[in-house]
C-alpha positions in Angstrom: 0.0 0.0 0.0 1.5 3.3 -1.1 1.8 6.0 1.7 1.7 9.7 1.1 3.3 12.0 3.6 2.1 15.6 4.0 3.7 17.8 6.7 2.3 21.1 7.7 4.4 23.6 9.7 1.7 26.0 10.8 2.7 29.6 11.3 1.2 32.4 13.4 -0.8 34.5 11.0 -4.5 33.8 10.0 -6.1 35.6 7.1 -9.7 36.3 7.7 -11.8 35.6 4.6 -15.5 35.3 4.8 -17.1 33.2 2.1 -20.6 31.9 1.4 -20.4 28.4 -0.1 -22.5 25.5 -1.2 -21.4 22.0 -0.3 -19.9 21.5 -3.8 -17.7 24.5 -3.5 -15.7 23.0 -0.6 -13.5 21.5 -3.3 -11.4 24.7 -3.1 -10.1 23.7 0.4 -7.3 21.2 1.1 -8.9 17.7 1.4 -8.2 14.0 1.1 -10.3 10.9 0.3 -10.0 7.4 1.6 -12.0 4.4 0.5 -12.3 0.6 0.4 -14.9 -1.9 -1.0 -17.5 -0.6 1.4 -17.0 3.1 2.3 -15.8 6.3 0.7 -14.9 9.1 3.0 -13.8 12.7 2.2 -12.0 14.7 4.9 -10.9 18.3 5.2 -7.3 18.9 6.1 -5.7 21.3 8.7 -4.1 24.2 7.0 -3.3 27.6 8.6 -4.0 29.7 5.5 -6.3 27.5 3.3 -8.1 25.2 5.7 -11.9 25.0 5.6 -11.9 25.3 9.4 -9.6 27.7 11.2 -11.7 28.5 14.3 -10.9 27.4 17.9 -13.9 25.5 19.2 -13.2 22.2 17.4 -10.2 19.9 16.8 -8.8 20.6 13.3 -8.0 17.0 12.6 -10.4 14.4 11.2 -13.1 16.7 9.9 -15.3 14.4 7.8 -17.1 16.2 4.9 -18.7 13.2 3.2 -19.3 9.6 4.2 -20.9 7.2 1.7 -21.9 3.5 1.8 -23.6 2.0 -1.2 -25.9 4.8 -2.5 -26.4 6.4 1.0 -24.8 9.5 2.4 -24.4 9.9 6.2 -22.6 13.3 6.5 -22.9 16.6 4.7 -22.2 20.2 5.5 -25.2 21.5 7.4 -25.2 25.3 6.8 -26.1 27.5 3.8 -23.2 29.8 4.7 -19.6 29.2 5.5 -16.7 31.1 7.2 -13.6 29.2 8.2 -13.3 31.3 11.4 -16.9 30.7 12.6 -16.9 28.2 15.5 -19.5 25.8 14.0 -18.8 26.0 10.2 -17.7 22.5 9.6 -19.2 19.0 9.2 -18.9 15.9 11.3 -18.1 13.6 12.9 -15.9 16.3 14.5 -14.4 16.4 18.0 -13.9 19.0 20.7 -13.6 19.7 24.4 -16.4 21.4 26.3 -13.9 22.6 28.9 -12.3 26.0 28.3 -8.8 24.7 27.6 -5.7 23.7 29.5 -4.6 26.6 31.7 -7.4 29.0 30.7 -8.6 29.6 34.3 -5.0 30.3 35.5 -4.2 32.6 32.6 -4.3 36.4 33.1 -5.4 38.7 30.3 -2.8 38.4 27.5 -1.8 35.0 28.9 -1.8 31.6 27.2 -4.0 28.5 27.2 -4.2 25.4 25.1 -6.9 23.6 23.2 -6.0 20.1 21.9 -6.2 19.8 18.2 -6.0 23.6 17.8 -3.0 25.2 19.5 -1.8 27.7 22.0 -4.4 30.5 22.3 -4.4 33.9 23.9 -6.8 34.8 26.7 -7.7 38.4 25.7 -9.4 39.6 29.0 -10.7 38.4 32.3 -14.1 37.3 30.9 -15.2 33.7 31.3 -14.4 31.3 28.5 -16.8 31.8 25.5 -17.4 28.5 23.7 -18.5 30.1 20.4 -15.7 32.7 20.3 -12.7 32.3 18.0 -9.6 33.2 20.0 -6.3 34.4 18.7 -4.0 31.4 18.0 -0.4 32.2 19.1 1.1 28.8 18.1 -0.5 26.0 16.0 2.3 23.5 16.9 3.4 21.2 14.1 1.0 19.1 12.1 1.9 15.9 10.2 -0.6 14.2 8.0 -0.1 10.7 6.5 -2.5 8.9 4.2 -3.0 5.5 2.7 -5.7 4.1 0.5 -8.1 3.3 3.4 -6.7 5.3 6.3 -5.4 8.7 7.3 -3.6 10.0 10.4 -3.1 13.4 11.9 -0.4 14.2 14.4 -0.1 17.5 16.3 3.1 18.1 18.3 2.9 21.1 20.6 4.9 22.6 23.5 4.4 25.7 25.5 6.0 27.8 28.3 3.0 27.4 30.5 3.7 23.8 31.4 1.6 22.0 28.8 2.9 20.0 25.9 1.7 16.9 24.0 1.8 14.8 21.0 -1.8 14.2 19.8 -2.4 11.6 17.1 -5.7 10.7 15.5 -5.9 7.9 12.9 -9.1 7.1 11.0 -9.1 3.7 9.4 -11.9 2.1 7.4 -13.0 -1.4 8.5 -11.9 -4.1 6.1 -14.7 -6.6 6.7 -17.8 -4.4 7.2 -19.0 -0.9 6.4 -17.6 1.5 9.0 -14.5 3.1 10.4 -12.6 3.6 13.6 -11.1 6.8 15.0 -8.0 5.8 17.1 -6.7 8.5 19.4 -3.4 8.7 21.2 -2.5 11.6 23.6 1.1 11.6 24.9 1.7 14.2 27.7 5.1 15.8 27.0 4.6 18.7 29.5 5.1 19.3 33.2 1.4 19.5 34.1 -1.4 16.9 34.1 -3.8 17.1 31.2 -7.3 17.0 32.5 -10.1 17.6 30.1 -13.3 16.2 28.6 -13.6 15.2 24.9 -16.7 14.7 22.8 -17.9 14.2 19.2 -20.5 16.6 17.9 -21.3 14.2 15.0 -23.5 16.5 12.8 -25.3 13.6 11.0 -27.4 14.1 7.9 -28.6 10.8 6.6 -29.7 10.7 2.9 -30.4 14.4 3.0 -33.1 14.1 5.7 -33.4 17.0 8.2 -34.7 16.8 11.7 -38.2 15.3 11.5 -40.2 12.0 11.9 -38.0 10.2 9.4 -35.1 10.2 11.9 -34.9 8.1 15.1 -32.1 7.9 17.7 -31.9 4.8 19.9 -29.9 4.3 23.0 -29.1 1.0 24.8 -30.8 2.3 28.0 -34.1 4.0 29.0 -33.4 7.7 28.5 -34.8 10.8 30.3 -34.1 14.5 30.5 -34.9 17.4 32.7 -35.0 19.7 29.7 -38.2 20.9 28.0 -38.8 19.2 24.7 -41.3 22.0 23.7 -43.5 19.7 21.7 -40.7 19.1 19.2 -39.5 15.7 20.3 -40.6 12.8 22.5 -38.9 10.1 24.5 -40.2 6.5 24.0 -38.2 4.3 26.3 -34.8 4.1 24.8 -35.9 6.0 21.6 -35.7 9.7 20.9 -38.2 10.7 18.2 -39.1 13.9 16.3 -42.8 14.8 16.5 -42.6 17.0 13.4 -40.2 18.5 10.9 -38.2 21.4 12.3 -38.5 24.8 10.6 -35.7 27.1 9.7 -34.2 28.6 12.9 -35.6 26.0 15.2 -33.3 23.9 17.4 -33.4 21.8 20.5 -30.8 20.9 23.2 -31.1 18.4 26.0 -28.8 16.5 28.4 -29.8 12.9 28.6 -29.9 10.7 31.6 -30.1 6.9 32.2 -26.6 5.7 31.2 -24.2 3.8 33.5 -20.5 3.3 33.4 -21.0 0.2 31.3 -19.2 0.6 28.0 -22.2 -0.8 26.1 -24.1 2.3 27.2 -22.0 4.3 24.9 -23.5 2.6 21.8 -26.0 4.9 19.9 -28.0 4.2 16.8 -29.2 6.9 14.4 -31.4 5.8 11.5 -33.4 7.3 8.6 -36.5 5.1 8.8 -37.6 6.1 5.2 -34.3 5.2 3.4 -33.3 2.4 5.8 -29.8 3.8 6.2 -28.2 4.5 9.6 -25.2 4.0 11.8 -24.1 2.9 15.3 -21.3 4.4 17.2 -19.6 4.3 20.6 -16.2 4.7 22.4 -14.2 2.2 24.5 -14.4 4.5 27.6 -17.3 5.1 30.0 -19.7 8.0 29.2 -19.3 11.1 31.3 -22.2 12.9 29.7 -24.6 12.5 26.8 -26.1 15.5 25.0 -28.5 15.8 22.1 -28.7 18.9 19.9 -30.6 19.3 16.6 -31.6 22.1 14.2 -33.5 22.0 11.0 -30.8 20.3 9.0 -28.8 18.1 11.4 -29.1 15.9 14.5 -26.3 15.4 16.9 -25.9 12.9 19.7 -22.8 14.1 21.5 -21.0 11.6 23.6 -18.5 12.8 26.3 -15.6 11.1 28.0 -13.0 12.4 30.6 -9.3 12.3 30.0 -6.6 12.5 32.7 -3.0 12.1 31.5 -0.1 12.5 33.9 3.2 14.0 32.7 5.1 11.3 30.7 2.0 9.1 30.4 0.0 8.2 27.2 -3.7 7.8 26.9 -5.5 6.0 24.0 -9.2 5.7 23.1 -11.1 4.5 20.1 -14.4 5.6 18.6 -16.1 2.9 16.5 -18.7 3.6 13.7 -20.7 1.0 11.8 -22.9 1.9 8.9 -25.9 0.0 7.7 -28.5 0.2 4.9 -31.6 -2.0 5.4 
């Protein structure tokens, strides 16, 4: 199998360029494709000047722009506008941390904090962390991308003068014997301080073009409940989360789900389009720390959280597993 090596030495300057794009127009951005007999996946690549995503909320690596099995599509870009510096302008599955970042709470205005998969950022003032804000990136670290026919890996090496440093590797490999893929993560702590953070996948599913409505069902391996108001938009039926009606433009819903245990099987979630018969199941080989569900008119997002704690000199690994089906 031939291997292609692409190395990105990311600098310190970002050019702000706002553009409005259709999904087809994403071909202008750096990207790669992997495939096998089952699945074809298109990914957007990290690039300081030309990348399709250059904001600071989400990890720049492993951004999946298209995911196809047979004649079914599982992922598309979910907005009608696009700006690389807007926190949510990307497609998924895509990963992030809900916590502010390593060292944010200790940093003074003008000080530094770190977000894994992004870089060293500047805390501009004494305001609390703003999830949707794009912060100034002082150091992107060094990115290395390797690709084969049916796999791709991303490695970010980063050091700082505030005690944090790491080598973060994410490898996406297509399953050889069934439709699906794995996201294999490795986080090696090269700094002087313990890395303590959460990590989650926003997912951003769109199955066969269906938006949020009765054609989409989400199933969990446990009876679910929530304290959030469903506002007549959705209902809970045992382990199933169902849409009562089609969402209109501008509508959304957010809820934190309860009912899971520390059993790894509780991490397995199924999302299906009941009209087309296509769907997927996913989970992680670590216990859930939180399960959130968010949806708007175009996309539906079960967001599964885990907790990471990596001592200096130690290495943590975890794997997300996705299986696609078409009934």
